[in-house]
C-alpha positions in Angstrom: -13.0 10.7 -30.2 -13.0 13.3 -27.5 -10.8 13.2 -24.4 -11.7 15.4 -21.4 -9.1 15.8 -18.6 -11.3 15.4 -15.5 -8.4 16.1 -13.2 -4.6 16.6 -13.6 -3.7 16.9 -9.9 -1.6 14.7 -7.7 -2.8 12.8 -4.6 -3.2 16.0 -2.5 -4.9 18.0 -5.2 -4.4 21.8 -5.7 -5.0 23.9 -3.7 -3.6 21.7 -0.9 -5.3 21.9 2.5 -3.6 24.5 4.6 -1.1 25.7 2.0 -0.5 29.4 1.3 1.8 29.1 -1.7 1.3 31.1 -4.9 -0.2 28.2 -6.8 -2.6 27.2 -4.1 -3.8 30.8 -3.7 -3.9 31.4 -7.4 -7.2 32.7 -8.9 -6.2 31.1 -12.3 -8.6 28.1 -12.6 -5.9 26.2 -14.5 -4.1 26.0 -11.2 -7.1 24.3 -9.5 -6.4 20.6 -9.9 -8.6 17.7 -8.8 -7.2 14.2 -8.6 -6.0 12.6 -11.8 -8.6 11.1 -14.2 -9.7 11.4 -17.8 -12.8 10.4 -19.8 -12.9 9.4 -23.5 -16.1 9.7 -25.5 -16.0 7.5 -28.6 -17.8 8.5 -31.8 -20.1 5.5 -31.4 -21.5 7.1 -28.2 -19.7 4.9 -25.7 -17.9 6.6 -22.8 -14.7 5.1 -21.2 -13.5 6.5 -17.9 -9.8 6.2 -16.8 -9.6 5.7 -13.0 -12.1 6.7 -10.3 -10.4 9.2 -8.1 -12.0 10.6 -4.9 -13.1 13.7 -6.8 -15.2 11.8 -9.4 -18.5 13.2 -8.2 -17.3 16.8 -8.4 -15.7 16.2 -11.8 -18.8 14.6 -13.2 -21.0 17.5 -12.0 -18.6 20.0 -13.4 -18.4 18.4 -16.8 -22.1 17.3 -17.1 -20.9 13.7 -17.2 -23.9 11.3 -16.9 -22.7 8.2 -18.8 -19.9 5.8 -18.1 -19.9 2.5 -20.0 -16.5 1.1 -18.8 -13.6 2.0 -16.6 -9.9 1.4 -17.2 -7.8 1.3 -14.1 -4.1 2.3 -14.2 -3.6 1.1 -10.6 -5.3 1.0 -7.2 -3.7 3.8 -5.1 -6.4 5.8 -3.3 -6.2 8.8 -5.5 -7.0 6.7 -8.6 -9.6 4.3 -7.0 -11.5 5.6 -4.0 -14.2 7.3 -6.0 -15.4 3.9 -7.1 -18.6 4.1 -5.1 -19.7 7.1 -7.2 -20.1 4.7 -10.1 -23.4 3.8 -8.6 -25.0 7.0 -10.0 -24.1 5.9 -13.5 -25.4 2.4 -12.8 -28.7 4.0 -11.6 -29.0 6.2 -14.6 -28.1 3.5 -17.2 -29.7 0.6 -15.4 -26.7 -1.5 -16.4 -23.6 -3.1 -15.0 -20.3 -1.3 -15.6 -17.3 -3.4 -16.6 -13.9 -2.6 -15.0 -10.6 -3.4 -16.7 -7.1 -3.5 -15.4 -4.2 -5.7 -14.4 -5.0 -9.0 -12.6 -3.5 -7.5 -9.5 -5.6 -4.4 -9.7 -8.8 -6.4 -10.3 -8.0 -8.6 -7.3 -7.4 -5.6 -5.1 -10.8 -4.2 -6.1 -12.5 -7.5 -5.5 -10.8 -7.8 -2.0 -11.5 -4.2 -0.9 -14.6 -3.3 -2.7 -16.3 -6.6 -3.1 -19.7 -5.2 -2.3 -19.7 -3.5 -5.8 -19.2 -6.7 -7.7 -22.8 -7.8 -8.4 -25.2 -8.7 -11.2 -28.0 -6.3 -12.0 -31.2 -6.9 -10.1 -34.2 -4.9 -8.8 -32.1 -2.6 -6.6 -29.6 0.1 -7.6 -28.5 1.4 -4.2 -25.0 0.1 -4.7 -22.6 0.1 -7.7 -23.1 -2.9 -10.0 -19.7 -3.6 -11.4 -17.7 -6.5 -12.9 -13.9 -7.0 -12.9 -12.1 -8.0 -16.1 -8.4 -8.7 -15.7 -6.4 -7.9 -18.8 -2.7 -8.2 -19.8 -2.8 -7.8 -23.6 -4.6 -5.6 -26.1 -8.4 -6.1 -26.1 -11.4 -4.7 -28.0 -13.8 -2.5 -26.1 -16.8 -1.0 -28.0 -15.1 -1.7 -31.3 -12.0 0.2 -30.1 -8.6 -1.4 -29.5 -7.3 -0.8 -26.0 -3.6 -1.5 -25.4 -2.3 -1.8 -21.8 1.2 -0.3 -21.5 3.4 -1.7 -18.7 4.8 1.1 -16.5 6.9 1.2 -13.3 5.5 3.2 -10.4 8.2 2.9 -7.8 8.3 -0.8 -6.9 4.8 -1.4 -8.4 3.9 -2.6 -11.9 1.0 -0.5 -13.3 -0.6 0.2 -16.6 -0.8 3.1 -18.9 -3.2 2.8 -21.9 -3.2 3.4 -25.6 -6.6 4.1 -27.2 -6.3 4.8 -30.9 -3.5 7.4 -31.2 -3.9 8.7 -27.6 -1.8 7.3 -24.8 -2.3 8.0 -21.1 0.6 7.5 -18.7 0.2 8.6 -15.1 2.2 7.7 -11.9 5.3 6.7 -13.8 8.8 6.4 -12.3 10.1 4.6 -15.4 8.8 3.5 -18.8 10.3 0.2 -19.6 12.1 -0.1 -23.0 9.7 -2.8 -24.0 6.8 -0.4 -23.8 8.2 2.1 -26.3 7.0 0.0 -29.3 3.5 0.5 -28.0 3.9 4.3 -28.0 4.9 4.9 -31.6 3.1 7.4 -33.9 0.9 9.0 -31.2 -1.1 12.1 -31.9 -1.5 12.8 -28.2 0.4 11.7 -25.1 -0.8 12.5 -21.5 2.2 12.1 -19.3 3.0 12.2 -15.6 5.0 15.2 -14.4 4.9 15.4 -10.6 7.2 18.3 -9.8 10.6 19.9 -10.5 12.5 17.8 -8.0 13.1 14.1 -8.3 10.8 11.6 -6.7 11.2 7.9 -6.0 7.9 6.9 -7.6 7.1 9.6 -10.2 9.1 11.3 -13.0 9.9 14.9 -12.6 9.8 17.7 -15.2 13.3 16.9 -16.6 12.4 13.2 -17.0 9.0 14.0 -18.4 10.5 16.1 -21.1 13.1 13.5 -21.9 10.4 10.8 -22.3 8.2 13.2 -24.4 11.2 13.7 -26.7 11.8 10.0 -27.0 8.2 9.1 -27.6 7.7 12.1 -30.0 4.0 12.4 -30.0 2.6 15.2 -32.0 1.5 16.8 -28.7 2.3 15.9 -25.1 0.2 17.2 -22.2 1.6 17.1 -18.6 -0.7 15.7 -15.9 -0.6 14.5 -12.3 1.1 17.7 -11.1 1.6 19.0 -7.5 1.2 22.6 -6.4 4.9 23.1 -7.3 3.9 23.4 -10.9 2.3 26.8 -11.5 0.5 26.8 -14.8 1.8 30.0 -16.4 5.4 29.6 -15.2 5.5 26.0 -16.3 3.9 26.8 -19.7 6.7 29.3 -20.4 9.4 26.7 -19.8 8.2 24.0 -22.2 8.9 23.1 -25.9 6.3 24.1 -28.4 4.8 20.6 -28.7 4.6 20.1 -24.9 1.7 21.7 -23.0 0.4 21.9 -19.5 -2.9 20.0 -18.9 -5.6 21.4 -16.8 -9.0 20.3 -15.4 -11.7 20.4 -18.0 -9.4 20.6 -21.1 -11.0 18.8 -24.0 -9.1 17.3 -26.9 -11.0 16.3 -30.1 -9.2 13.8 -32.3 -10.1 12.2 -35.6 -9.0 8.6 -35.6 
């Protein structure tokens, strides 16, 4: 299994439009962050995308991504959803419908706002051809167990996901106690870490490190970061088993 971090940025991305801070003006590519998304390539050749942010086209071109067999949605805020139309390129290449998975609320939102994408395959591929699949419990996808992990994002209930011994948690303000049993014995945890200061709908660095210690994955990578988080400075402040994620980072795991 290989996971590629397509983007580790927050909703504004880094550099931010009009910002002249050190991180936004940095020449270190690890400070250049597109909106948050990752892709997992299974050893059986299937490819699972997590979220479709507005930078999906740019991310796919950068990484040479030409295949998406399914999408897992954490939630439906614009920075995690509004690249959905770019799935049409993968439908055109594959000549197949792409299934989407997420909470019933997320799937309803997609059906309400992007109903034109929900179609069966036919003779024309000018639009995405997608199908919503509401999930609330663990399910099998391409012979791999996918476990939705309930997370709080401000007042919203969203999902993280566990895939094998990898867990992906973005946009978290709180991880409910009942979710910790789903996060035991992880090799890799990708974890929200918005900024240094507290925020009402995201955990900050102090909270991220506390959760990383409690979950105790072999390695934790921080994602969904604002321009407040400069790569080198942040890296120097972290425990040995906690690392700063960056766009294009690839993790190879034996499951």
